[in-house]
Backbone bond lengths (Angstrom), bond angles and torsions (degrees), N, CA, C in turn:
res aa  C-N    CA-C-N  psi(-1)  N-CA   C-N-CA  omega(-1)  CA-C   N-CA-C  phi
1 X - - - 1.460 - - 1.530 111.03 -
2 X 1.343 117.84 -37.74 1.453 120.23 -179.66 1.527 111.22 -59.26
3 X 1.337 116.99 -43.31 1.461 120.07 -179.67 1.520 111.21 -63.08
4 X 1.341 116.88 -39.23 1.456 119.66 176.90 1.526 111.35 -60.95
5 X 1.328 116.45 -39.79 1.470 120.44 178.57 1.519 111.21 -66.60
6 X 1.334 116.82 -40.43 1.462 120.47 179.52 1.526 110.41 -65.32
7 X 1.322 116.45 -43.66 1.468 120.16 177.58 1.527 110.17 -60.56
8 X 1.320 116.77 -41.44 1.467 120.99 177.62 1.529 110.63 -59.81
9 X 1.320 116.88 -44.66 1.468 120.28 -178.60 1.528 111.32 -67.68
10 X 1.324 116.76 -39.44 1.468 119.51 177.93 1.527 110.65 -61.81
11 X 1.311 116.66 -42.46 1.468 120.09 178.00 1.527 110.54 -65.94
12 X 1.325 116.54 -38.03 1.466 120.87 176.66 1.529 110.45 -62.97
13 X 1.330 115.59 -31.44 1.466 120.90 176.87 1.532 112.34 -83.73
14 X 1.335 116.34 10.11 1.465 125.88 168.74 1.529 114.17 83.86
15 X 1.318 118.75 11.87 1.458 120.99 175.73 1.527 110.51 -84.50
16 X 1.331 116.17 147.68 1.453 119.68 160.42 1.530 106.92 -72.83
17 X 1.309 117.47 147.70 1.463 120.34 179.32 1.524 109.52 -135.65
18 X 1.321 116.05 130.97 1.457 122.76 171.68 1.524 107.27 -122.95
19 X 1.317 116.40 132.21 1.462 121.04 -177.36 1.523 110.14 -116.58
20 X 1.342 115.53 136.68 1.461 121.32 -179.48 1.522 109.25 -137.02
21 X 1.318 115.52 145.25 1.461 120.35 178.52 1.523 111.88 -74.68
22 X 1.334 117.67 -32.13 1.464 120.91 -175.75 1.525 111.27 -131.49
23 X 1.319 114.65 158.63 1.466 119.45 176.99 1.516 111.55 -67.21
24 X 1.331 117.24 -28.44 1.461 120.22 178.00 1.532 111.04 -65.43
25 X 1.327 116.55 -41.15 1.461 120.29 177.23 1.526 111.15 -65.26
26 X 1.315 116.31 -41.53 1.469 120.30 178.59 1.527 110.98 -64.93
27 X 1.313 116.56 -40.03 1.469 120.86 178.92 1.524 110.69 -63.28
28 X 1.326 116.72 -42.96 1.462 120.45 178.58 1.526 110.97 -62.17
29 X 1.315 116.47 -38.99 1.470 121.27 178.58 1.531 110.74 -63.12
30 X 1.324 116.53 -46.76 1.464 120.16 179.91 1.523 111.31 -65.44
31 X 1.319 116.59 -40.73 1.470 120.47 178.77 1.525 110.59 -61.44
32 X 1.325 117.43 -39.23 1.465 120.88 -179.32 1.518 112.51 -72.39
33 X 1.327 117.44 -30.24 1.464 121.29 -174.63 1.522 114.18 -94.35
34 X 1.319 116.97 -15.70 1.466 120.23 -178.29 1.521 108.97 -114.87
35 X 1.329 115.32 102.87 1.463 121.76 -179.96 1.518 109.71 -140.53
36 X 1.326 114.78 132.56 1.463 121.96 175.70 1.525 113.01 59.38
37 X 1.332 115.18 40.76 1.460 120.81 174.87 1.526 108.87 -127.75
38 X 1.327 115.96 166.48 1.464 120.00 171.50 1.522 107.69 -94.37
39 X 1.331 115.42 136.12 1.461 121.68 -174.60 1.521 109.14 -127.68
40 X 1.320 115.90 130.86 1.458 121.53 172.87 1.521 109.93 -107.79
41 X 1.318 116.17 142.14 1.466 121.90 179.79 1.524 110.27 -107.26
42 X 1.333 115.45 138.39 1.452 121.19 163.88 1.512 107.79 -93.78
43 X 1.298 117.80 142.40 1.459 122.17 -175.87 1.525 109.95 -52.48
44 X 1.329 117.15 121.04 1.457 120.77 -173.89 1.514 110.80 -153.45
45 X 1.326 116.15 119.97 1.457 120.50 175.15 1.525 110.51 -69.22
46 X 1.328 116.91 -31.07 1.469 120.88 175.58 1.519 110.50 -57.22
47 X 1.315 116.96 -50.00 1.454 121.58 -179.04 1.522 111.20 -66.91
48 X 1.320 116.39 -33.13 1.459 120.41 176.77 1.535 110.39 -65.03
49 X 1.323 117.06 -42.78 1.465 121.15 178.63 1.525 111.72 -64.53
50 X 1.329 116.75 -26.91 1.464 121.32 179.07 1.528 112.54 -87.85
51 X 1.333 117.20 -3.62 1.465 123.26 -179.79 1.537 111.36 57.19
52 X 1.330 116.32 39.20 1.456 120.01 -174.50 1.521 112.94 -70.40
53 X 1.318 117.94 -31.08 1.471 118.76 178.58 1.525 109.70 -62.45
54 X 1.307 116.32 -49.27 1.462 121.19 -179.47 1.530 111.37 -62.50
55 X 1.330 116.94 -43.81 1.462 121.32 -174.42 1.520 112.04 -73.99
56 X 1.331 117.90 -45.95 1.468 120.32 -176.17 1.520 112.48 -76.71
57 X 1.333 117.51 -20.89 1.473 120.37 178.80 1.528 112.41 -67.76
58 X 1.322 117.62 -16.11 1.461 120.20 -178.52 1.530 112.09 -69.24
59 X 1.340 117.17 -29.02 1.457 120.54 -176.47 1.527 114.00 -125.13
60 X 1.340 116.49 6.94 1.455 120.99 -176.06 1.526 110.03 -145.57
61 X 1.315 115.67 168.31 1.460 121.06 169.98 1.517 107.08 -96.79
62 X 1.328 116.53 110.39 1.462 121.79 -174.00 1.526 109.68 -110.14
63 X 1.319 115.07 130.98 1.462 121.93 178.55 1.525 108.05 -114.66
64 X 1.331 115.98 123.02 1.459 120.61 -173.64 1.524 109.97 -136.43
65 X 1.345 118.05 117.49 1.474 120.10 178.54 1.524 113.70 -58.24
66 X 1.345 117.69 -22.35 1.475 119.85 177.86 1.527 111.77 -62.71
67 X 1.336 117.22 -19.06 1.459 120.77 -179.18 1.528 112.21 -85.17
68 X 1.326 117.32 2.70 1.473 120.76 -176.96 1.526 111.35 -72.99
69 X 1.319 115.42 158.17 1.465 121.30 -178.59 1.531 112.55 -103.96
70 X 1.337 117.34 -21.22 1.465 121.16 177.33 1.525 108.40 -156.32
71 X 1.320 117.10 -179.66 1.458 120.22 -174.07 1.529 112.43 -65.64
72 X 1.332 117.54 -39.62 1.467 119.45 177.77 1.522 110.88 -62.31
73 X 1.316 116.37 -41.11 1.460 121.06 178.35 1.529 110.50 -66.44
74 X 1.330 116.57 -38.86 1.465 121.12 176.71 1.521 110.59 -58.44
75 X 1.330 116.70 -47.98 1.465 120.24 -178.09 1.524 111.38 -64.50
76 X 1.325 116.81 -38.73 1.473 120.73 178.76 1.524 110.45 -63.34
77 X 1.335 116.40 -47.19 1.461 120.73 -178.62 1.528 110.47 -67.73
78 X 1.329 117.04 -40.63 1.459 120.58 179.65 1.522 111.46 -60.86
79 X 1.327 117.31 -37.49 1.470 120.49 177.09 1.521 111.00 -66.75
80 X 1.326 117.04 -38.35 1.467 120.40 177.57 1.528 110.69 -61.91
81 X 1.325 116.70 -34.84 1.471 120.65 -179.70 1.523 112.47 -62.84
82 X 1.326 117.08 -22.34 1.455 120.63 -177.22 1.518 112.75 -76.84
83 X 1.332 117.81 -10.19 1.466 120.66 -175.87 1.532 112.61 -116.61
84 X 1.324 117.85 13.21 1.464 120.90 -178.76 1.529 110.93 -81.19
85 X 1.325 116.06 165.49 1.465 120.90 177.13 1.526 111.42 -63.22
86 X 1.331 115.07 -41.84 1.469 122.35 -172.18 1.520 108.75 -129.53
87 X 1.323 116.56 146.25 1.457 121.58 176.37 1.517 108.69 -126.34
88 X 1.334 116.39 131.31 1.462 122.58 178.29 1.516 109.40 -117.37
89 X 1.327 115.67 134.61 1.446 120.47 174.85 1.521 108.69 -155.91
90 X 1.324 116.57 179.97 1.456 120.82 174.10 1.521 107.88 -117.00
91 X 1.313 117.08 -163.36 1.462 121.30 176.90 1.521 108.27 -134.35
92 X 1.326 115.44 162.14 1.459 119.64 174.95 1.514 112.23 -89.41
93 X 1.338 115.81 -26.05 1.469 119.62 176.88 1.528 109.17 -160.28
94 X 1.331 114.45 149.64 1.460 122.70 176.14 1.526 107.77 -134.84
95 X 1.322 116.46 123.04 1.466 119.02 -178.95 1.523 110.64 -82.56
96 X 1.320 115.09 162.36 1.454 120.19 -178.93 1.526 112.65 -66.38
97 X 1.339 117.37 -18.92 1.461 119.26 175.29 1.528 112.42 -100.27
98 X 1.343 116.03 18.64 1.454 120.06 167.99 1.512 116.89 84.84
99 X 1.320 118.16 24.28 1.466 121.80 176.00 1.527 108.66 -94.76
100 X 1.327 116.26 131.33 1.465 122.94 178.62 1.523 109.12 -96.32
101 X 1.327 116.40 133.36 1.467 121.42 176.88 1.520 108.55 -125.27
102 X 1.327 115.29 126.60 1.460 121.47 -179.38 1.521 110.76 -134.29
103 X 1.313 114.46 139.92 1.460 122.40 178.60 1.520 108.95 -111.52
104 X 1.326 117.06 147.77 1.460 119.36 -178.34 1.522 110.62 -148.05
105 X 1.326 114.49 148.16 1.456 120.32 176.51 1.508 111.97 -98.78
106 X 1.326 116.76 -47.18 1.469 122.34 -178.71 1.521 111.82 -92.37
107 X 1.320 117.32 -32.55 1.459 121.46 178.37 1.512 114.21 106.06
108 X 1.330 117.48 -6.25 1.473 119.00 -176.46 1.525 112.36 -68.09
109 X 1.331 117.69 -36.94 1.472 119.88 179.95 1.522 110.78 -67.99
110 X 1.331 116.03 -47.16 1.460 119.52 -177.83 1.522 110.83 -65.24
111 X 1.325 117.02 -49.60 1.466 119.34 -176.94 1.523 111.37 -65.41
112 X 1.333 117.08 -38.19 1.453 120.48 179.67 1.509 113.45 -66.67
113 X 1.322 117.34 -24.23 1.456 120.78 -176.75 1.523 113.06 -86.80
114 X 1.313 118.05 -7.41 1.461 120.22 -170.23 1.523 115.37 -105.05
115 X 1.334 118.06 -32.55 1.464 118.57 -168.26 1.525 110.51 -158.86
116 X 1.346 115.19 150.26 1.456 120.69 167.69 1.507 116.22 101.71
117 X 1.322 117.93 -8.50 1.458 121.02 -178.73 1.524 110.43 -110.72
118 X 1.328 115.51 159.37 1.460 119.16 172.77 1.526 110.62 -68.75
119 X 1.336 115.69 -35.31 1.463 118.98 -178.82 1.518 110.58 -154.19
120 X 1.318 115.21 145.54 1.463 122.93 174.56 1.527 108.33 -120.38
121 X 1.322 115.90 133.44 1.466 122.23 173.70 1.525 108.72 -110.66
122 X 1.329 116.45 128.56 1.456 122.03 170.61 1.528 107.28 -103.79
123 X 1.313 117.45 119.99 1.461 121.94 -176.97 1.527 107.76 -105.83
124 X 1.332 116.04 116.71 1.462 120.08 -164.82 1.529 111.42 -132.46
125 X 1.336 116.00 124.17 1.457 121.32 170.36 1.513 110.45 -84.28
126 X 1.337 116.68 157.35 1.469 120.45 -174.26 1.529 113.08 -68.06
127 X 1.328 117.41 -16.56 1.464 119.42 177.41 1.520 112.54 -67.34
128 X 1.332 117.79 -14.51 1.472 121.01 179.83 1.533 112.44 -84.10
129 X 1.337 117.13 -8.38 1.460 120.80 -175.14 1.532 110.59 -80.24
130 X 1.335 115.19 132.34 1.466 122.68 178.22 1.528 109.05 -133.91
131 X 1.325 118.05 161.66 1.469 119.56 -175.27 1.530 114.99 -64.19
132 X 1.344 117.39 -42.66 1.465 118.71 -170.70 1.526 110.79 -151.10
133 X 1.320 116.06 179.21 1.468 121.60 -175.43 1.527 112.12 -64.33
134 X 1.315 117.84 -39.23 1.469 120.56 178.42 1.528 110.93 -59.76
135 X 1.326 116.58 -44.97 1.459 120.64 178.79 1.531 110.86 -68.40
136 X 1.328 116.58 -32.20 1.465 120.21 178.44 1.519 110.85 -63.71
137 X 1.314 116.55 -47.35 1.463 120.38 179.95 1.523 110.45 -64.86
138 X 1.336 117.25 -39.29 1.467 120.03 176.38 1.529 109.95 -61.10
139 X 1.332 116.84 -44.70 1.464 120.43 -178.75 1.523 110.95 -61.81
140 X 1.305 116.28 -43.92 1.460 121.04 -179.50 1.526 110.79 -58.58
141 X 1.322 116.57 -44.59 1.464 120.77 -173.28 1.526 113.33 -82.52
142 X 1.324 117.65 -27.72 1.467 120.30 -172.39 1.518 115.31 -113.35
143 X 1.324 117.37 -7.07 1.459 120.79 175.75 1.521 110.85 -123.69
144 X 1.327 116.69 -62.26 1.467 120.26 -174.27 1.529 112.38 -63.48
145 X 1.319 117.38 -51.70 1.464 119.97 -176.38 1.531 112.78 -64.35
146 X 1.337 119.66 -48.84 1.470 118.61 178.31 1.524 113.04 -59.60
147 X 1.343 117.95 -40.37 1.461 120.09 -179.26 1.532 110.96 -68.05
148 X 1.332 116.28 -37.69 1.460 118.81 176.78 1.522 111.71 -68.85
149 X 1.326 117.30 -39.26 1.460 120.41 178.27 1.526 110.90 -62.72
150 X 1.328 115.63 -40.48 1.469 120.18 177.77 1.528 110.69 -65.92
151 X 1.351 115.83 -42.39 1.470 120.56 179.16 1.535 110.84 -59.64
152 X 1.328 116.13 -37.86 1.466 121.55 -177.73 1.526 112.81 -82.89
153 X 1.340 117.46 -3.48 1.456 121.34 179.73 1.515 113.53 71.09
154 X 1.333 116.90 30.77 1.459 120.64 -178.76 1.523 110.95 -83.43
155 X 1.325 115.12 158.76 1.457 120.21 -177.53 1.530 110.54 -107.22
156 X 1.311 116.23 46.12 1.461 121.45 175.52 1.522 109.09 -84.94
157 X 1.339 117.89 154.97 1.473 119.57 179.72 1.529 113.32 -55.72
158 X 1.336 117.07 -37.57 1.473 118.59 -178.67 1.518 111.68 -65.17
159 X 1.340 116.76 -31.04 1.458 120.84 -177.59 1.529 112.18 -82.25
160 X 1.326 117.74 -34.57 1.467 119.63 -171.99 1.532 113.78 -105.40
161 X 1.337 117.46 -13.27 1.463 118.74 -178.09 1.522 111.71 -103.20
162 X 1.337 116.53 -87.04 1.463 118.81 -169.21 1.523 114.72 -126.25
163 X 1.337 118.13 6.34 1.458 119.97 178.27 1.509 114.62 77.43
164 X 1.332 117.84 8.65 1.465 121.41 178.11 1.513 111.18 -112.71
165 X 1.315 116.53 161.15 1.463 120.93 -179.26 1.527 110.80 -73.82
166 X 1.348 115.74 133.75 1.463 122.12 176.50 1.525 111.57 -113.33
167 X 1.337 116.53 8.04 1.469 121.16 -175.34 1.524 109.52 45.21
168 X 1.328 115.32 53.50 1.461 122.10 -166.20 1.528 112.84 -78.79
169 X 1.315 114.42 171.95 1.459 122.86 175.78 1.525 111.22 -112.11
170 X 1.311 116.29 20.24 1.460 121.00 -178.46 1.532 110.83 -63.04
171 X 1.338 118.08 137.92 1.467 119.86 175.07 1.520 112.92 -65.95
172 X 1.341 117.14 -14.64 1.459 121.27 177.99 1.530 112.46 -95.74
173 X 1.318 116.64 5.56 1.469 121.56 -179.64 1.526 110.39 -54.76
174 X 1.343 116.56 136.89 1.463 120.90 177.28 1.531 111.66 -109.12
175 X 1.328 117.40 3.30 1.475 121.98 -179.86 1.521 110.00 -99.13
176 X 1.322 117.13 66.11 1.470 119.89 -175.66 1.517 113.66 -101.00
177 X 1.321 118.06 -28.59 1.456 120.90 -179.49 1.515 110.61 -139.51
178 X 1.321 116.35 133.55 1.458 121.69 -179.45 1.524 108.62 -117.43
179 X 1.325 116.85 123.91 1.461 122.46 178.16 1.526 109.52 -105.49
180 X 1.322 115.77 124.50 1.454 122.05 171.23 1.522 106.26 -110.08
181 X 1.315 116.07 112.06 1.458 121.34 -175.56 1.528 108.30 -105.86
182 X 1.335 115.00 101.73 1.459 120.51 -174.74 1.531 111.82 -70.44
183 X 1.323 115.78 -42.66 1.467 122.28 -176.96 1.526 108.89 -138.99
184 X 1.333 115.82 171.91 1.462 120.77 172.88 1.517 109.63 -61.73
185 X 1.327 115.91 140.28 1.460 120.18 177.05 1.526 109.74 -68.10
186 X 1.320 116.19 151.18 1.462 121.02 178.60 1.526 111.04 -72.12
187 X 1.323 115.58 151.77 1.471 123.19 169.46 1.527 113.90 62.99
188 X 1.320 116.86 29.81 1.462 120.82 175.81 1.531 107.81 -153.07
189 X 1.318 116.51 138.98 1.468 120.11 175.79 1.521 109.12 -78.43
190 X 1.315 116.63 135.15 1.466 122.13 178.54 1.516 108.90 -136.79
191 X 1.322 115.55 130.91 1.463 120.13 -178.69 1.527 109.82 -127.53
192 X 1.319 115.10 133.03 1.454 122.00 173.83 1.525 108.08 -92.68
193 X 1.323 116.84 122.88 1.457 122.24 173.07 1.522 106.15 -104.16
194 X 1.326 115.45 99.10 1.464 121.78 -174.79 1.522 109.19 -96.93
195 X 1.329 115.59 128.25 1.472 121.43 -174.01 1.522 109.20 -121.09
196 X 1.319 116.84 131.19 1.454 122.25 -176.45 1.533 111.53 -82.39
197 X 1.320 115.47 50.70 1.470 123.63 175.68 1.522 108.07 -142.07
198 X 1.324 115.51 160.88 1.461 120.32 173.44 1.532 107.80 -85.68
199 X 1.324 115.70 121.03 1.451 121.78 -176.64 1.525 109.68 -137.27
200 X 1.320 115.58 141.37 1.464 120.30 177.15 1.504 112.14 66.24
201 X 1.342 113.39 -161.87 1.481 120.19 -178.28 1.520 109.64 -105.46
């Protein structure tokens, strides 16, 4: 029942919503709907677990900063992602009333999700769902960010000490910008692909 309520709220917030029991079903849906377009990726462990770069590259031109070899290459590829037909990313938290919360270090995920594309897909596992905005911000700072910092091999306090946010001043900090998206942005198609599995951080 909770998922039905969340889907209702997302639709009320003007998003398209597609729900799938498994990541395989969601992947098949995206593969069928995305053909002969340019696709930009926002950094997402969820999408990595779904092997979307490999799968969608068969029928599309896919640009993914994860394929970069160094920071300059990352920035070049991330900029290219801002001009694609479609942008795919995940979220750090989704509230039960349909608010999306995303954290970013460089800004490519947040900026790519807001403007400039024909369509944006948010691919979300149920582990990202939290009751309210306060819990969403807590989750972003104390679960998603520390796990991502550890995955990236960064030397931030959250990654090397206790896994909690220290509101640090580390030059490797990835918690530089927080986006609270109350509703779907105007003049752009946005679809939530909600998957009944735990995916990503």
